[in-house]
C-alpha positions, 0 to 999 in steps of 0.5 A, spaced: 499 500 499 505 504 501 508 503 495 503 505 490 504 511 485 501 517 486 494 518 482 493 525 479 489 527 484 495 528 489 498 535 488 505 538 491 505 540 498 505 547 497 503 552 492 508 556 488 506 562 492 506 558 499 513 556 496 516 563 495 513 565 502 517 559 505 523 561 502 523 568 504 521 567 511 527 562 511 532 567 508 530 573 512 532 569 518 539 570 516 539 577 516 534 579 522 537 574 527 544 578 527 540 585 527 537 583 533 543 580 536 546 587 535 540 591 537 539 588 544 547 588 545 547 595 544 541 598 548 543 600 555 540 595 560 543 597 567 538 593 570 542 587 568 548 584 569 553 583 563 552 576 562 544 577 562 545 582 557 549 578 552 544 572 554 538 577 552 542 578 545 543 571 544 536 569 546 533 574 541 537 571 535 535 564 537 528 565 537 529 569 531 532 563 527 527 558 530 521 562 528 524 563 521 527 556 521 533 559 517 537 554 520 535 547 522 531 547 529 536 542 531 543 547 529 539 553 532 538 549 539 546 547 539 548 554 537 545 557 543 549 554 548 555 554 544 555 562 543 553 562 551 560 559 552 564 563 546 561 570 549 562 568 556 555 567 559 557 561 562 562 556 562 562 549 557 560 544 563 554 549 565 552 551 558 552 544 556 550 540 562 543 540 560 545 535 554 546 530 559 539 531 563 535 525 565 529 527 560 534 526 554 535 519 556 527 518 556 527 521 550 532 516 547 529 510 550 522 512 547 525 513 541 528 507 540 522 503 542 518 507 537 523 505 532 523 498 534 515 498 533 516 501 526 521 496 524 517 490 526 510 493 523 507 493 529 503 500 528 501 497 521 498 490 524 494 494 530 492 499 525 490 494 520 486 490 525 482 495 528 480 498 522 477 491 519 474 490 525 466 488 524 463 493 528 467 498 524 464 495 518 463 500 511 459 506 515 463 512 513 462 515 520 465 509 524 471 509 519 472 516 520 472 515 527 476 509 527 481 511 523 482 518 527 482 513 533 487 509 531 492 515 529 490 518 536 492 512 540 498 510 536 501 517 537 500 516 545 506 512 544 511 514 538 512 521 535 506 525 531 510 525 525 512 518 525 504 516 526 502 520 520 507 518 516 505 511 517 497 512 517 497 517 511 498 512 506 493 507 509 488 513 509 490 515 501 488 507 500 482 508 503 480 514 499 482 512 492 478 505 493 472 509 495 473 515 490 473 509 484 468 505 487 462 503 483 456 508 484 456 514 488 463 516 490 465 519 497 464 527 497 471 531 497 469 533 503 469 526 506 476 525 503 478 532 506 476 529 513 480 523 513 486 527 512 485 532 517 482 527 522 489 523 521 493 529 522 489 533 528 488 526 531 495 525 532 497 531 534 491 530 540 494 523 542 500 526 543 498 529 549 496 523 553 503 521 555 509 524 557 512 521 551 507 522 546 510 528 543 517 532 545 513 538 547 511 534 553 518 532 555 520 539 554 515 543 558 516 537 564 524 539 563 522 546 565 517 544 570 522 540 574 528 544 573 525 551 574 519 549 579 522 543 583 516 539 581 516 532 578 510 530 574 510 522 574 508 518 568 501 516 571 500 523 574 500 526 567 496 521 564 491 522 569 489 529 566 492 528 559 488 522 557 481 526 559 483 532 555 485 527 549 478 524 549 474 530 550 478 533 544 478 527 540 470 526 540 469 534 539 474 533 533 470 527 530 463 530 531 465 537 527 468 533 522 463 528 521 457 533 521 461 538 517 464 534 512 458 528 510 461 522 506 455 523 501 454 516 501 451 511 507 455 505 505 463 505 503 464 499 499 470 494 499 473 498 504 473 492 510 475 487 504 481 492 502 484 492 510 483 485 511 487 483 505 492 488 507 493 485 514 493 478 511 499 481 507 503 482 514 503 474 515 503 471 522 506 475 528 514 475 528 518 473 534 521 480 533 514 483 534 513 479 540 520 481 543 518 488 541 511 488 545 515 485 551 520 490 551 515 495 550 510 492 555 515 492 561 517 499 559 509 501 560 509 497 567 516 501 569 513 507 567 506 506 571 509 503 577 510 509 581 503 511 581 500 504 582 505 504 589 503 511 591 496 509 590 496 503 594 502 504 599 502 512 599 507 516 597 511 516 603 512 508 603 519 506 603 518 502 597 515 507 593 520 512 595 526 507 593 523 505 586 522 512 584 529 513 586 532 507 582 527 506 577 525 514 574 522 514 567 528 515 564 531 509 567 525 505 565 525 508 557 532 505 557 531 498 560 526 497 555 531 500 549 536 496 552 532 489 552 531 490 544 539 489 543 539 483 548 533 479 546 534 475 541 530 473 534 535 468 532 541 466 537 545 462 532 545 468 527 547 473 533 540 477 531 537 481 536 530 484 536 533 491 534 540 492 531 544 499 532 544 501 525 536 501 525 536 504 532 540 510 530 535 512 525 531 515 531 531 523 531 537 526 534 535 533 531 529 533 537 534 531 542 539 537 540 533 542 540 531 539 546 538 540 550 539 547 547 532 549 549 533 547 556 540 550 556 538 556 555 532 556 559 536 554 565 541 560 563 535 565 563 534 563 570 541 563 573 543 570 570 537 572 573 534 575 566 528 571 568 527 575 574 528 582 570 523 579 564 518 577 569 518 584 573 517 588 566 511 583 564 508 583 571 503 589 569 501 585 563 499 578 566 492 578 569 492 576 576 486 571 576 488 564 573 482 564 570 484 570 565 492 568 565 492 560 563 487 562 557 492 567 555 498 563 556 495 557 552 493 562 546 500 565 546 503 558 545 498 555 540 499 562 536 506 561 536 506 554 534 502 556 528 508 559 525 514 555 528 515 548 530 511 545 537 518 544 539 520 551 538 514 554 541 514 550 548 522 552 548 520 559 548 513 560 551 514 555 557 520 558 561 516 565 560 510 562 563 514 559 569 517 565 571 511 570 570 506 565 573 507 566 580 502 562 584 499 559 578 506 557 575 505 549 575 498 549 572 500 555 567 506 551 565 502 544 563 497 548 560 502 552 555 506 545 554 500 542 552 497 548 548 504 548 544 501 542 540 495 545 538 498 548 531 492 546 526 491 552 522 497 552 517 501 546 513 507 549 516 505 549 523 507 542 524 510 536 519 503 532 520 499 538 517 504 538 511 504 531 510 496 530 510 496 537 505 501 534 500 495 529 499 491 534 495 485 532 498 486 538 503 484 545 501 488 550 505 482 554 506 479 548 509 485 547 514 485 554 516 477 553 518 477 547 521 484 548 525 482 555 527 476 551 530 480 546 533 485 551 536 479 555 540 476 548 542 483 546 544 485 552 549 478 552 552 478 544 553 485 545 556 483 551 560 477 547 563 482 542 565 487 546 568 481 548 573 478 541 574 484 536 573 491 539 572 494 539 579 495 546 582 501 545 585 
């Protein structure tokens, strides 16, 4: 299915006008960033120390490069701490220390596990199995719901982009089958809804777990370092999953109502999916090994929460397990098992080889490390205190007004730059100006950083489905804006009800 050649309905990802805008945006960063650096450097700031003043200039240039994407985001992430050392803001051990943060190893372990799931086609097997279930049948509504739900669920455990890259060709094959079916083919609106629920559902699903999307881990890193508050895996899920469920049902509801299929029954879809599932063959030993390693990792992630609920957070067993098996170690245990559990002992073949493992997204880790490094220096040089003082008058004192504002800023920023860059820029500011509502505000801003739904440039997931040619730009803007607004409202209500207050 994934190797099928594109048909005439598939168009380029961007129109010529959009490509020109993208090229201009990226080129502008090479000129604007150094100008901003020079302006901030020469503006008198007597309230700042020399180190904080220099760091402010570096931050201005880095944020410009992140927004314009003049350089790869990961390269910009590395440039920040590099220039901090070169210009005397901090010594190298302090500037590059965050690259050894435990969350980096949580990234690494989760990425390796996701790579094994993809390499052994576990994600495809799950997708085909669910979509071909008898209850799904050939109903347009149930197929739309099941397709989006699979995208949402898979994205809880692997990256949003990887999820959409895997589910996108499945959706394309379903649409092609339906558009070429005898009788009345499906409407163009329904084809658009299939693509949008793939991208939007994956972005929503990433909110359910700390490892669902890098923005979650970035926000948690800032919260732990700057607020001294550890948010456990199961604690995140306790508020992440309800938010995901509400958002997904609302997404499905308005796409189903606004994008009717035009037919009551979609012929041949279930047969197609059953055939694709059958082509995967019997479950291989590699798949079983991957499921075992992944299952052990999830169990280790959830155990501290289970022990807290059963024994209490002061019990010595709970404290010992949390100290010796934090989330980062649990992820590394699962990743290492993939290299230990054999597929064929005689041939010295294991569940995952190093070459496959090295295909993970190292760029996100570089971006994360650079963002955390700059965020830490912002606080240590007292730059954060100065910024917080200057912004204090602009921030509403009421959490009912402040949290939606923080969420809206994070969502709006993510429309024009990557979600990861948005979290790196917005969450530290929210923490330093949030005051007594620092934790719920930071968590809300972290989640809102994943809400960029309006434009193809907002996220790779949007760009992938836009490339199908089934999604008009006007539709992505319209339905994406609606989901942005819904997301901000749902996250705000969750911050009042289920997101921890301290």
